[in-house]
C-alpha positions as CSV (number, residue, x, y, z in Angstrom):
1,M,71.8,-146.2,-188.9
2,L,71.8,-150.0,-188.8
3,N,69.7,-150.2,-192.0
4,F,72.0,-147.7,-193.7
5,L,75.1,-149.8,-192.8
6,K,73.4,-153.1,-193.9
7,K,72.4,-151.6,-197.2
8,N,75.9,-150.2,-198.0
9,I,77.7,-153.4,-196.9
10,A,75.4,-155.3,-199.3
11,L,76.3,-152.9,-202.1
12,L,80.1,-153.3,-201.5
13,W,79.9,-157.1,-201.3
14,A,77.8,-157.2,-204.5
15,K,80.1,-155.0,-206.6
16,K,83.1,-157.0,-205.4
17,H,81.4,-160.3,-206.3
18,V,80.3,-159.2,-209.8
19,H,83.8,-157.9,-210.6
20,E,85.2,-161.3,-209.7
21,A,82.5,-163.0,-211.7
22,E,83.5,-161.2,-214.9
23,E,86.8,-163.1,-215.0
24,I,85.0,-166.4,-214.6
25,K,82.7,-165.6,-217.6
26,K,85.7,-164.9,-219.8
27,N,87.3,-168.3,-219.1
28,A,84.2,-170.4,-219.0
29,E,85.1,-172.7,-221.9
30,S,88.6,-173.6,-220.7
31,N,87.5,-173.9,-217.1
32,Q,84.8,-176.4,-217.9
33,E,87.3,-179.1,-219.1
34,Q,89.5,-178.5,-216.1
35,L,86.5,-178.9,-213.9
36,L,85.5,-182.2,-215.4
37,L,89.0,-183.7,-215.0
38,S,89.0,-182.5,-211.4
39,L,85.7,-184.2,-210.7
40,V,86.9,-187.4,-212.3
41,N,90.2,-187.4,-210.3
42,T,88.3,-186.9,-207.1
43,A,86.0,-189.8,-207.7
44,K,88.4,-192.2,-209.4
45,K,88.4,-194.6,-206.4
46,T,84.6,-194.7,-206.1
47,L,82.6,-197.7,-207.2
48,F,81.4,-195.8,-210.3
49,G,84.9,-194.5,-211.0
50,R,86.4,-197.9,-210.9
51,E,83.7,-199.4,-213.1
52,H,84.2,-196.7,-215.6
53,D,88.0,-196.6,-215.6
54,F,88.3,-193.1,-214.3
55,E,92.1,-193.7,-213.9
56,N,92.5,-193.5,-217.7
57,I,90.3,-190.4,-218.3
58,H,92.5,-187.5,-219.4
59,S,90.2,-185.5,-221.7
60,V,86.6,-184.8,-222.4
61,A,86.8,-187.3,-225.3
62,D,88.0,-190.0,-222.9
63,F,85.1,-189.3,-220.5
64,Q,82.5,-189.4,-223.3
65,E,83.9,-192.8,-224.5
66,K,83.8,-194.4,-221.0
67,V,80.7,-192.8,-219.5
68,K,77.5,-193.0,-221.4
69,I,74.6,-190.6,-220.9
70,S,72.5,-191.8,-218.0
71,D,69.1,-191.1,-216.5
72,Y,67.8,-191.8,-213.0
73,E,67.0,-195.4,-213.8
74,D,70.6,-196.0,-214.9
75,L,72.0,-194.5,-211.6
76,K,69.3,-196.0,-209.4
77,P,71.3,-199.1,-208.4
78,Y,74.1,-196.9,-207.2
79,I,71.7,-194.5,-205.4
80,E,70.0,-197.5,-203.6
81,R,73.4,-198.4,-202.2
82,V,74.0,-194.8,-201.1
83,K,70.6,-194.8,-199.4
84,K,71.8,-197.6,-197.3
85,G,74.6,-195.5,-196.0
86,Q,77.4,-196.9,-198.2
87,A,80.2,-194.4,-199.0
88,N,82.5,-194.2,-202.1
89,I,79.7,-195.2,-204.5
90,L,79.0,-192.3,-206.8
91,W,81.0,-189.7,-204.8
92,T,83.7,-190.0,-202.1
93,D,81.4,-189.8,-199.1
94,I,77.7,-190.3,-198.4
95,P,75.7,-187.2,-199.4
96,D,74.6,-184.5,-196.9
97,Y,71.1,-184.6,-198.3
98,F,68.8,-186.3,-200.7
99,A,66.5,-184.0,-202.7
100,K,63.3,-185.9,-203.1
101,T,61.4,-185.3,-206.3
102,S,58.4,-187.0,-207.8
103,G,59.3,-188.8,-211.0
104,T,56.7,-189.8,-213.6
105,T,58.3,-193.1,-214.5
106,S,60.6,-193.9,-211.6
107,G,58.4,-193.0,-208.7
108,A,60.1,-190.9,-206.1
109,K,63.6,-189.9,-207.1
110,Y,66.4,-189.3,-204.5
111,I,68.9,-186.9,-205.9
112,P,72.2,-186.8,-203.9
113,I,73.6,-183.5,-202.7
114,S,77.1,-183.8,-201.3
115,K,78.8,-181.6,-198.8
116,E,80.7,-180.0,-201.8
117,G,77.5,-179.5,-203.8
118,M,75.2,-177.9,-201.2
119,P,77.2,-174.7,-200.8
120,Y,77.0,-174.1,-204.6
121,Q,73.2,-174.1,-204.4
122,V,73.4,-171.3,-201.8
123,K,76.2,-169.4,-203.5
124,A,74.3,-169.4,-206.9
125,A,71.2,-167.9,-205.3
126,Q,73.4,-165.3,-203.5
127,S,75.1,-164.5,-206.7
128,A,71.8,-163.8,-208.4
129,L,71.0,-161.3,-205.7
130,F,74.5,-159.8,-205.8
131,H,74.3,-159.3,-209.5
132,Y,70.9,-157.6,-209.1
133,I,72.2,-155.3,-206.3
134,A,75.3,-154.3,-208.3
135,K,73.6,-153.8,-211.7
136,K,70.8,-151.8,-210.2
137,N,73.0,-150.1,-207.6
138,N,70.2,-150.7,-205.1
139,A,70.1,-152.9,-202.0
140,D,67.0,-151.4,-200.4
141,F,65.2,-154.7,-200.2
142,V,67.7,-156.1,-197.5
143,N,66.0,-153.9,-194.9
144,G,62.5,-155.2,-195.5
145,K,60.7,-158.5,-195.1
146,M,61.3,-161.4,-197.5
147,I,59.2,-164.4,-198.3
148,F,60.1,-167.6,-200.1
149,L,57.1,-169.7,-201.2
150,Q,58.6,-173.1,-200.9
151,G,58.2,-176.7,-199.8
152,S,58.3,-177.8,-196.2
153,P,61.7,-177.4,-194.5
154,E,60.9,-180.4,-192.3
155,L,63.2,-183.2,-193.4
156,E,63.0,-186.9,-192.9
157,E,65.9,-189.3,-192.6
158,V,66.6,-192.0,-195.1
159,F,69.2,-194.3,-193.5
160,G,70.6,-191.3,-191.6
161,I,70.6,-188.9,-194.6
162,N,68.4,-185.8,-194.4
163,T,65.8,-185.9,-197.1
164,G,63.2,-183.5,-198.4
165,R,62.3,-181.1,-201.2
166,L,65.1,-179.0,-202.5
167,S,63.4,-175.7,-201.5
168,G,62.9,-177.1,-198.0
169,I,66.6,-178.1,-197.7
170,V,67.8,-174.7,-198.9
171,A,65.7,-173.1,-196.2
172,H,68.2,-174.5,-193.7
173,H,71.1,-172.6,-195.5
174,I,69.7,-169.1,-195.8
175,P,72.4,-166.7,-194.5
176,K,72.0,-165.4,-191.0
177,Y,71.8,-161.8,-192.2
178,L,68.6,-162.7,-194.0
179,Q,67.0,-164.9,-191.4
180,K,65.7,-162.1,-189.2
181,N,63.8,-160.6,-192.1
182,R,62.5,-163.9,-193.5
183,L,58.8,-165.1,-193.6
184,P,56.7,-167.1,-193.1
185,S,57.1,-168.7,-189.7
186,W,58.5,-172.2,-189.3
187,E,55.0,-173.4,-188.2
188,T,53.5,-172.1,-191.4
189,N,56.3,-173.3,-193.6
190,I,55.9,-176.9,-192.5
191,M,52.2,-177.1,-193.4
192,E,51.5,-179.7,-196.1
193,D,48.1,-178.5,-197.2
194,W,49.1,-175.9,-199.8
195,E,45.9,-174.0,-199.9
196,A,45.8,-173.7,-196.1
197,K,49.5,-172.8,-196.1
198,V,49.0,-169.9,-198.6
199,D,46.1,-168.6,-196.5
200,K,48.3,-168.6,-193.5
201,I,51.1,-166.9,-195.4
202,V,48.6,-164.1,-196.4
203,E,47.8,-163.6,-192.7
204,E,51.5,-163.4,-191.7
205,T,52.6,-161.1,-194.5
206,E,49.7,-158.8,-195.4
207,K,50.7,-156.1,-192.8
208,E,54.4,-156.4,-193.2
209,N,56.9,-154.3,-195.2
210,M,57.5,-156.9,-197.9
211,T,60.4,-156.0,-200.2
212,L,61.4,-159.4,-201.8
213,I,59.1,-162.3,-202.7
214,S,60.3,-165.5,-204.3
215,G,58.6,-168.6,-205.8
216,I,57.5,-170.2,-209.0
217,P,55.0,-168.1,-211.1
218,P,51.8,-170.2,-210.6
219,W,52.1,-170.1,-206.8
220,L,53.1,-166.5,-206.7
221,I,49.9,-165.8,-208.7
222,M,47.9,-167.8,-206.2
223,Y,49.3,-165.9,-203.3
224,F,48.8,-162.5,-205.0
225,E,45.2,-163.3,-206.0
226,K,44.3,-164.1,-202.4
227,L,45.8,-160.9,-201.2
228,V,44.0,-158.8,-203.9
229,E,40.7,-160.5,-203.2
230,K,41.0,-159.9,-199.5
231,H,42.0,-156.3,-199.7
232,G,40.5,-155.1,-203.0
233,K,43.8,-153.5,-203.9
234,K,46.8,-154.3,-206.2
235,I,49.9,-155.8,-204.7
236,K,51.9,-152.6,-205.0
237,Q,49.3,-150.8,-203.0
238,I,49.4,-153.6,-200.3
239,F,53.2,-153.7,-200.4
240,P,54.4,-150.3,-201.6
241,N,58.1,-151.1,-200.9
242,L,58.1,-154.4,-202.8
243,Q,61.2,-154.1,-205.0
244,L,62.0,-157.6,-206.2
245,I,60.5,-160.9,-207.3
246,V,62.8,-163.8,-207.8
247,T,61.2,-166.6,-209.8
248,G,62.2,-169.9,-211.4
249,G,61.0,-173.4,-212.1
250,V,59.1,-172.5,-215.3
251,N,59.3,-170.0,-218.1
252,Y,58.1,-166.7,-216.7
253,E,56.9,-165.1,-220.0
254,P,53.5,-166.8,-220.2
255,Y,52.7,-165.5,-216.8
256,R,54.0,-161.9,-217.2
257,D,50.8,-160.2,-218.2
258,K,48.8,-161.8,-215.3
259,M,51.6,-160.9,-212.8
260,E,51.8,-157.3,-214.0
261,E,48.0,-156.9,-213.7
262,L,48.1,-158.3,-210.1
263,L,51.1,-156.2,-209.1
264,G,49.6,-152.9,-210.5
265,G,53.0,-151.2,-210.5
266,K,56.7,-151.6,-211.3
267,V,58.5,-154.5,-209.6
268,D,61.8,-155.9,-210.8
269,I,61.9,-159.6,-211.8
270,V,64.9,-161.8,-211.6
271,Q,64.5,-165.2,-213.3
272,T,66.5,-168.2,-212.2
273,F,67.1,-171.9,-213.2
274,P,67.5,-174.0,-210.1
275,A,66.9,-177.7,-209.8
276,S,67.5,-180.6,-207.4
277,E,70.5,-181.6,-209.5
278,G,72.1,-178.1,-209.3
279,F,71.7,-174.4,-209.8
280,F,72.4,-173.8,-213.4
281,A,71.6,-170.2,-214.4
282,F,70.2,-166.9,-213.4
283,Q,69.3,-163.6,-215.1
284,D,72.3,-161.2,-214.8
285,D,71.3,-158.6,-217.4
286,Y,67.8,-157.1,-216.9
287,T,67.8,-155.3,-220.3
288,K,67.7,-158.5,-222.4
289,E,66.4,-162.1,-222.5
290,G,68.4,-165.0,-221.2
291,L,70.0,-166.5,-218.2
292,L,73.7,-166.6,-217.5
293,L,75.0,-170.2,-217.4
294,L,77.0,-170.8,-214.2
295,T,80.2,-172.6,-215.3
296,N,82.0,-172.5,-212.0
297,Q,79.5,-174.1,-209.7
298,G,80.8,-177.7,-209.6
299,I,78.8,-178.7,-212.7
300,F,80.3,-179.8,-216.1
301,Y,77.8,-179.4,-219.0
302,E,77.3,-181.3,-222.2
303,F,74.7,-180.5,-224.8
304,V,73.0,-183.0,-227.1
305,P,71.3,-181.7,-230.2
306,L,67.6,-182.3,-229.6
307,E,67.0,-184.0,-232.9
308,E,69.7,-186.5,-232.0
309,Y,68.7,-187.1,-228.4
310,G,68.2,-190.7,-227.5
311,R,70.3,-192.0,-230.4
312,P,73.4,-194.1,-229.5
313,D,75.5,-192.0,-231.9
314,A,74.2,-188.6,-230.6
315,R,76.9,-185.9,-230.4
316,R,77.8,-184.6,-227.0
317,L,78.9,-181.1,-227.4
318,T,80.9,-179.0,-224.9
319,L,80.4,-175.3,-224.2
320,K,83.0,-174.3,-226.9
321,E,81.1,-176.4,-229.6
322,I,77.5,-175.1,-229.2
323,E,75.7,-173.0,-231.7
324,L,73.3,-170.2,-231.1
325,N,69.5,-170.6,-231.4
326,K,69.6,-174.4,-231.5
327,D,67.9,-176.7,-229.0
328,Y,70.0,-179.0,-226.8
329,A,69.2,-181.6,-224.2
330,L,71.1,-180.7,-221.1
331,V,73.5,-183.3,-219.7
332,I,75.4,-182.6,-216.4
333,T,78.2,-184.1,-214.4
334,T,78.3,-182.8,-210.8
335,N,80.3,-182.7,-207.6
336,S,77.5,-184.7,-206.0
337,G,78.1,-187.8,-208.1
338,L,75.8,-187.4,-211.1
339,W,77.8,-188.6,-214.1
340,A,76.7,-187.6,-217.7
341,Y,73.2,-187.3,-216.3
342,S,70.3,-186.1,-218.5
343,I,68.1,-183.9,-216.4
344,G,65.3,-183.7,-219.0
345,D,65.6,-180.0,-219.7
346,V,66.1,-178.5,-223.2
347,V,68.1,-175.3,-223.5
348,R,68.8,-172.8,-226.3
349,F,71.8,-170.5,-226.3
350,I,71.1,-166.9,-227.3
351,D,74.5,-165.5,-226.5
352,K,78.1,-166.8,-226.2
353,N,79.7,-163.8,-224.7
354,P,78.9,-164.5,-222.0
355,H,77.0,-167.8,-222.3
356,R,73.3,-167.1,-221.9
357,I,70.5,-169.6,-222.3
358,V,66.7,-169.8,-222.3
359,V,65.0,-173.0,-221.2
360,S,63.1,-174.1,-224.3
361,G,61.4,-177.3,-223.0
362,R,61.6,-180.8,-221.6
363,T,62.9,-183.8,-223.4
364,K,59.8,-185.7,-222.4
365,H,57.4,-182.8,-222.9
366,F,56.7,-182.4,-226.6
367,T,54.0,-183.1,-229.2
368,S,55.1,-185.2,-232.1
369,A,52.2,-187.5,-232.8
370,F,52.5,-186.6,-236.4
371,G,56.3,-186.2,-236.7
372,E,56.2,-182.4,-236.0
373,H,58.2,-182.4,-232.7
374,V,56.7,-179.2,-231.3
375,I,58.5,-178.1,-228.1
376,A,57.5,-175.9,-225.2
377,F,59.5,-172.9,-226.3
378,E,57.6,-172.8,-229.6
379,V,54.2,-173.1,-228.1
380,E,55.0,-170.5,-225.5
381,E,56.3,-168.0,-228.0
382,A,53.3,-168.6,-230.3
383,M,51.0,-168.0,-227.4
384,K,52.9,-164.8,-226.4
385,A,52.6,-163.5,-230.0
386,A,48.9,-164.2,-230.2
387,L,48.2,-162.6,-226.9
388,E,50.1,-159.5,-228.0
389,K,47.9,-159.1,-231.0
390,Y,44.6,-159.8,-229.3
391,T,43.5,-158.4,-226.0
392,A,43.3,-161.7,-224.1
393,Q,44.9,-163.0,-220.9
394,I,45.5,-166.6,-219.9
395,T,46.0,-168.4,-216.6
396,E,47.5,-171.6,-218.0
397,F,47.3,-173.9,-221.0
398,H,48.1,-177.5,-222.2
399,L,48.5,-178.8,-225.7
400,A,47.7,-182.4,-226.7
401,P,47.3,-184.2,-230.0
402,Q,43.9,-185.4,-231.1
403,V,44.8,-188.4,-233.4
404,N,41.3,-189.9,-233.9
405,P,38.7,-187.1,-233.9
406,A,35.1,-188.0,-234.4
407,K,35.1,-185.8,-237.5
408,G,37.6,-184.5,-239.9
409,L,41.4,-184.5,-239.9
410,P,43.5,-184.9,-236.7
411,Y,44.6,-181.7,-234.9
412,H,46.3,-180.2,-232.0
413,E,44.0,-179.4,-229.1
414,W,44.8,-176.5,-226.8
415,F,43.2,-176.6,-223.4
416,I,43.2,-172.9,-222.3
417,E,42.1,-171.3,-219.1
418,F,41.4,-167.7,-220.0
419,E,41.7,-165.0,-217.4
420,K,40.3,-162.6,-220.1
421,N,38.7,-164.1,-223.2
422,P,39.6,-162.7,-226.6
423,E,36.9,-160.7,-228.3
424,N,36.9,-163.1,-231.2
425,L,38.0,-166.7,-230.3
426,E,38.1,-167.8,-233.9
427,L,40.5,-165.0,-234.9
428,F,42.6,-165.8,-231.9
429,R,42.7,-169.4,-232.8
430,N,43.8,-168.6,-236.4
431,E,46.5,-166.3,-235.1
432,L,47.8,-168.9,-232.6
433,D,47.9,-171.5,-235.4
434,D,49.8,-169.1,-237.7
435,Q,52.3,-168.2,-235.0
436,L,53.1,-171.9,-234.4
437,R,53.4,-172.6,-238.1
438,K,56.0,-169.8,-238.2
439,R,58.0,-171.4,-235.5
440,N,57.8,-175.1,-236.5
441,S,58.3,-175.9,-240.2
442,Y,57.2,-179.5,-239.7
443,Y,53.9,-178.4,-238.3
444,D,53.5,-175.9,-241.1
445,D,54.0,-178.7,-243.7
446,L,51.4,-180.9,-242.0
447,I,48.8,-178.1,-242.1
448,S,49.6,-177.0,-245.7
449,G,49.7,-180.6,-246.8
450,S,46.2,-181.3,-245.3
451,I,47.6,-183.9,-242.9
452,L,46.3,-181.9,-240.0
453,Q,43.6,-179.3,-239.6
454,K,44.2,-176.1,-237.7
455,L,44.4,-176.3,-234.0
456,H,41.3,-176.4,-231.8
457,I,40.9,-174.4,-228.6
458,T,39.0,-175.9,-225.7
459,S,38.2,-173.2,-223.1
460,L,38.3,-174.3,-219.5
461,K,36.5,-173.1,-216.4
462,K,38.2,-170.7,-214.0
463,N,40.6,-172.4,-211.6
464,A,40.6,-175.5,-213.9
465,F,44.4,-176.0,-213.6
466,H,44.4,-175.4,-209.9
467,E,41.7,-178.0,-209.4
468,Y,43.5,-180.4,-211.8
469,A,46.7,-180.1,-209.8
470,K,44.8,-180.5,-206.5
471,S,43.2,-183.7,-207.8
472,Q,46.6,-185.2,-208.7
473,G,48.2,-184.3,-205.4
474,K,50.5,-181.8,-207.1
475,L,49.4,-178.6,-205.6
476,G,52.1,-176.3,-204.3
477,G,55.9,-176.5,-204.0
478,Q,57.7,-177.0,-207.3
479,N,54.9,-178.8,-209.0
480,K,53.7,-177.6,-212.4
481,T,51.4,-178.9,-215.2
482,P,53.3,-179.8,-218.4
483,R,52.5,-177.3,-221.2
484,L,52.3,-180.0,-223.8
485,A,52.3,-183.8,-224.2
486,N,52.5,-186.5,-226.8
487,D,49.5,-188.3,-225.5
488,R,46.1,-187.4,-224.0
489,K,46.6,-188.4,-220.4
490,V,46.5,-184.9,-219.0
491,A,44.0,-183.8,-221.7
492,E,41.5,-186.5,-220.6
493,L,41.6,-185.2,-217.0
494,L,41.2,-181.6,-218.1
495,E,38.2,-182.4,-220.2
496,I,36.0,-182.4,-217.1
497,Y,36.7,-178.7,-216.7
498,K,35.4,-177.7,-220.1
499,L,33.1,-174.7,-220.4
């Protein structure tokens, strides 16, 4: 009886929430400008607001004139003052949390999360689940066990401010009605050794009625592989009532085939786009590609055409100015005190009604050693098309330029860990090259003009990317290996795993 009530209450709440969300979707463009002006007005007496003349900002154009696009290094002097407990610097109060991330150029980054910002992180995750429940008319999973593969919820204090990985911070805000069904235990969750942690999670979950599992794809796969190896069964045989997988952090598509093989049965997938800086989007329609951009979550968005990114005269477009199927660097202003902040992600709109995006890459993750500017979305789509034509399966891959080969013209080198090798690697290589040429005209010109030779594939040993991540201290949590680079730093480390 209790389970019946719990399920039906969830259905009622979900349908009410989704009905209200429809009105927000319709007014997204006008609401965005109102949101920006509200944020500016709230912060006009902060140090940042005074230095950037917030008193005289009355439009998006005013804001863009007075506040230049920033990155972490630009905001770091302000954040250092906040870390020392100073209020009224970037936002009106000191933040409730710092989300600590590992930066490649800035060392550890401390992203502020204000008392206004934290609830939106939680509400966005709840909204993703409510949309799923309402659209599927199914809330069965609320009566089973749920697991979130995440960083440690144990937080440290930085001048009195609780600090940790975002997923660990969020663990403290999971609603009470989900807490009783949540795994793993606190003792397991705070383990720092990721491999030992996953082993312990397997022990704690293998005999439970698991209905929802959440995490980024590489670590879900690691967890599932350990279960399959231990039991000699597919995941749906081990967890017959598993209904839903919630994933984010990286593009799910390159992992889909491997996930489906491990699952061995139908499980619904909900993709999300959370980050330390905010929760930006989630999948609200399970019949089509794309994630719904969340325009009422305390975040104002700007979009810089990727080909202009980094230029002083780069256009900063608002939601009403974007075009479909173009790549934009994502710039955000938030109710945690990030102002015109470039988060490093590249998005592409595939729908305007409502506004749906795909994450197409990172501003710093591209290959353009020869002027081709190949981005993650293009290589992932090329790989997906090649795998559809040839019966092969991959675990992970990385693309790097080979500028000075020992012999012949330069080329793109693809380091691929195959789960299942193609029957003919040469045919697969040609198909992969053709698919990338279709998606990037500059690369096509370089090949046809004999500036580059066709791509090369370097096959890697099993568990190569796992061992690489471990060697770099980036195993577990939200860590992931970049799919492509403009240099050979990652490539040189992967070479030791060549077959």
